[in-house]
ZALUMPA-592803 format. One record per residue (C-alpha): x negated, y negated, z negated; residue in one letter; chain; residue number from 1. Coordinates in steps of 0.5 Angstrom, whole numbers, plus 500, padded with zeros to 3 digits. Layout:
# ZALUMPA-592803
REC   east   north    up   rest   kette    nr
REC      X       Y     Z      A       A   NUM
...
# end
This chain:
# ZALUMPA-592803
REC   east   north    up   rest   kette    nr
REC    095     362   517      L       A     1
REC    096     357   523      V       A     2
REC    099     358   530      V       A     3
REC    094     359   535      G       A     4
REC    089     361   530      S       A     5
REC    084     367   530      D       A     6
REC    085     373   527      I       A     7
REC    077     376   528      S       A     8
REC    071     373   531      R       A     9
REC    073     369   537      C       A    10
REC    075     362   533      P       A    11
REC    081     358   536      N       A    12
REC    079     352   532      T       A    13
REC    085     347   532      P       A    14
REC    085     340   534      W       A    15
REC    084     335   527      P       A    16
REC    090     333   524      T       A    17
REC    088     326   523      C       A    18
REC    083     322   526      R       A    19
REC    081     314   527      G       A    20
REC    077     309   524      Y       A    21
REC    078     307   516      L       A    22
REC    074     302   512      H       A    23
REC    070     305   506      K       A    24
REC    068     301   500      R       A    25
REC    061     302   498      T       A    26
REC    057     300   492      H       A    27
REC    051     303   494      S       A    28
REC    045     300   498      G       A    29
REC    043     293   500      F       A    30
REC    050     292   503      V       A    31
REC    056     292   498      K       A    32
REC    063     292   501      G       A    33
REC    067     295   506      W       A    34
REC    064     299   512      R       A    35
REC    068     302   518      K       A    36
REC    067     309   519      R       A    37
REC    070     314   524      W       A    38
REC    074     319   519      F       A    39
REC    077     326   522      V       A    40
REC    081     330   517      L       A    41
REC    080     338   520      K       A    42
REC    086     343   519      H       A    43
REC    082     347   514      D       A    44
REC    083     341   509      G       A    45
REC    076     338   510      C       A    46
REC    076     330   511      L       A    47
REC    069     328   514      Q       A    48
REC    067     321   517      Y       A    49
REC    062     319   522      Y       A    50
REC    058     312   523      K       A    51
REC    061     312   530      H       A    52
REC    067     315   534      K       A    53
REC    062     318   539      K       A    54
REC    058     321   533      D       A    55
REC    063     327   532      E       A    56
REC    061     333   535      G       A    57
REC    054     331   537      K       A    58
REC    052     330   530      W       A    59
REC    053     332   523      P       A    60
REC    058     328   519      P       A    61
REC    055     323   514      L       A    62
REC    060     327   508      E       A    63
REC    065     332   508      T       A    64
REC    070     332   503      I       A    65
REC    074     338   501      K       A    66
REC    082     335   500      L       A    67
REC    085     341   497      E       A    68
REC    087     339   489      G       A    69
REC    085     332   491      A       A    70
REC    089     326   488      E       A    71
REC    091     321   494      V       A    72
REC    095     314   492      D       A    73
REC    096     307   494      I       A    74
REC    091     302   491      D       A    75
REC    094     295   490      S       A    76
REC    089     293   484      S       A    77
REC    084     290   489      L       A    78
REC    089     285   492      G       A    79
REC    088     287   499      K       A    80
REC    093     291   503      P       A    81
REC    093     298   506      F       A    82
REC    088     300   501      V       A    83
REC    088     307   498      F       A    84
REC    084     312   494      N       A    85
REC    082     319   494      C       A    86
REC    080     323   488      V       A    87
REC    077     330   490      P       A    88
REC    079     335   485      Q       A    89
REC    072     335   482      S       A    90
REC    074     328   479      G       A    91
REC    067     325   479      N       A    92
REC    068     320   485      R       A    93
REC    073     316   488      T       A    94
REC    073     314   495      F       A    95
REC    077     308   496      C       A    96
REC    079     307   504      L       A    97
REC    083     301   508      C       A    98
REC    087     302   514      A       A    99
REC    088     297   519      T       A   100
REC    096     297   518      S       A   101
REC    101     300   514      N       A   102
REC    103     305   519      Q       A   103
REC    096     307   519      E       A   104
REC    096     308   512      M       A   105
REC    102     312   511      K       A   106
REC    100     316   517      R       A   107
REC    093     318   513      W       A   108
REC    097     318   506      L       A   109
REC    102     323   509      E       A   110
REC    096     328   512      A       A   111
REC    092     327   506      M       A   112
REC    097     329   502      D       A   113
REC    099     335   506      K       A   114
REC    092     337   506      A       A   115
REC    091     336   498      A       A   116
REC    097     340   497      H       A   117
REC    097     346   502      P       A   118
REC    103     351   502      I       A   119
REC    101     358   502      R       A   120
REC    106     363   505      Q       A   121
REC    104     371   505      N       A   122
REC    107     375   509      H       A   123
REC    106     383   510      V       A   124
REC    106     381   518      W       A   125
REC    099     378   517      E       A   126
REC    096     384   513      D       A   127
REC    099     388   519      V       A   128
REC    096     384   524      T       A   129
REC    089     384   521      L       A   130
REC    090     392   520      H       A   131
REC    091     392   528      N       A   132
REC    085     388   529      S       A   133
REC    080     393   526      N       A   134
REC    083     399   530      L       A   135
REC    081     401   537      P       A   136
REC    086     398   543      P       A   137
REC    090     405   544      L       A   138
REC    091     406   537      A       A   139
REC    096     400   536      I       A   140
REC    103     403   536      K       A   141
REC    108     401   541      N       A   142
REC    104     395   544      P       A   143
REC    109     391   548      E       A   144
REC    104     390   554      C       A   145
REC    097     392   555      L       A   146
REC    092     391   561      G       A   147
REC    086     387   563      L       A   148
REC    087     379   563      L       A   149
REC    082     374   564      H       A   150
REC    081     368   560      Q       A   151
REC    079     361   562      L       A   152
REC    073     358   558      D       A   153
REC    075     350   559      R       A   154
REC    068     348   557      S       A   155
REC    064     352   562      T       A   156
REC    070     353   567      D       A   157
REC    069     360   567      A       A   158
REC    073     366   567      W       A   159
REC    072     371   561      V       A   160
REC    075     378   562      Q       A   161
REC    078     382   556      H       A   162
REC    082     388   555      Y       A   163
REC    088     386   552      C       A   164
REC    094     389   547      I       A   165
REC    100     385   546      L       A   166
REC    104     386   539      K       A   167
REC    109     382   535      D       A   168
REC    107     376   538      G       A   169
REC    099     377   537      C       A   170
REC    095     378   543      L       A   171
REC    089     382   541      Y       A   172
REC    082     382   545      F       A   173
REC    077     387   546      Y       A   174
REC    071     388   550      A       A   175
REC    073     394   554      S       A   176
REC    079     400   553      I       A   177
REC    073     404   549      R       A   178
REC    072     398   544      S       A   179
REC    073     401   537      T       A   180
REC    076     394   534      Q       A   181
REC    078     387   537      A       A   182
REC    073     382   538      S       A   183
REC    078     377   537      G       A   184
REC    086     375   538      G       A   185
REC    091     370   538      L       A   186
REC    097     369   533      Y       A   187
REC    102     366   539      L       A   188
REC    108     364   534      Q       A   189
REC    111     358   537      G       A   190
REC    107     358   544      Y       A   191
REC    111     357   550      R       A   192
REC    109     361   556      V       A   193
REC    110     359   564      S       A   194
REC    106     360   570      E       A   195
REC    102     354   573      Q       A   196
REC    097     353   579      T       A   197
REC    091     350   577      L       A   198
REC    087     345   581      S       A   199
REC    084     351   585      F       A   200
REC    091     353   587      K       A   201
REC    090     360   583      Q       A   202
REC    097     362   579      S       A   203
REC    095     363   572      V       A   204
REC    099     364   565      I       A   205
REC    099     358   561      E       A   206
REC    100     358   554      L       A   207
REC    102     352   551      K       A   208
REC    102     350   543      P       A   209
REC    108     347   539      P       A   210
REC    104     341   537      S       A   211
REC    098     338   540      E       A   212
REC    093     340   534      E       A   213
REC    093     346   538      F       A   214
REC    089     349   544      K       A   215
REC    093     350   551      T       A   216
REC    090     357   554      F       A   217
REC    090     360   561      Y       A   218
REC    090     367   563      F       A   219
REC    090     370   569      C       A   220
REC    092     378   571      A       A   221
REC    089     382   577      E       A   222
REC    095     379   581      N       A   223
REC    101     375   581      K       A   224
REC    106     381   580      T       A   225
REC    101     383   574      E       A   226
REC    102     375   572      N       A   227
REC    109     376   572      Q       A   228
REC    109     382   567      R       A   229
REC    105     379   562      W       A   230
REC    109     373   562      I       A   231
REC    116     377   561      T       A   232
REC    112     381   555      A       A   233
REC    109     374   552      L       A   234
REC    116     371   552      T       A   235
REC    120     376   549      A       A   236
REC    114     378   544      S       A   237
REC    114     370   542      I       A   238
REC    121     370   541      K       A   239
REC    122     375   536      K       A   240
REC    118     371   531      W       A   241
REC    123     365   530      L       A   242
REC    122     361   524      P       A   243
REC    127     363   518      L       A   244
REC    131     357   518      H       A   245
REC    132     357   526      Q       A   246
REC    134     365   525      A       A   247
REC    139     363   520      I       A   248
REC    142     357   524      Q       A   249
REC    143     361   530      D       A   250
REC    146     366   526      F       A   251
REC    151     361   523      M       A   252
REC    152     358   530      N       A   253
REC    155     365   533      R       A   254
REC    162     366   533      P       A   255
REC    166     368   527      L       A   256
REC    167     375   530      E       A   257
REC    160     376   532      E       A   258
REC    158     375   524      T       A   259
REC    163     380   521      K       A   260
REC    159     386   518      M       A   261
# end
């Protein structure tokens, strides 16, 4: 589960966690040595590479490497700086890569190690939201806000209408109030809510992610009053779901008389 991720069938794919050029050592073909390739580490833990940066999104990757369970480490045996190896869990191949600087190498090592050893946390809240997404909109108990919202599709600059239900930091999308289940939705933990004006001078609701790897969303209600109603509800709903360490810290920082049982 990731912040801003999709709960159903309208994917909000996060931006890649790491992207850039690396040199890849090769022993195949007529040319042996190092080849410059454009690498993309996806949020699902897959490392892909292309011949050129411009190929990303236009052509399939030359190869996709599943990093979960892989071993990633510095290789000093070649006498060449900034070299590191990646051995996938299958163990039948070693990928030898070279960065352009020590800082770049550390950036890739850290990102790839996180992908190789993901931390998985299960919470009953995940089960509840998935359960809710299979219910009709009016069957969700005690919604924090409901009504029509238009979502901006940045690829076409068109507005797509949804009937929306807000519950526990999750925004569920429905084709209409008569739908039998959600067509999609967003986990909004960590998002910041504000009112913004886009280029066409329309007042919209901006949902800004906690980091650049996730997408920013723009919504618009029927009028400015409705926008404010949604902004208030979204802000309150997201704030209820503080990270555990932050909630503990906030409790510890309260005056002594407020923390007595």
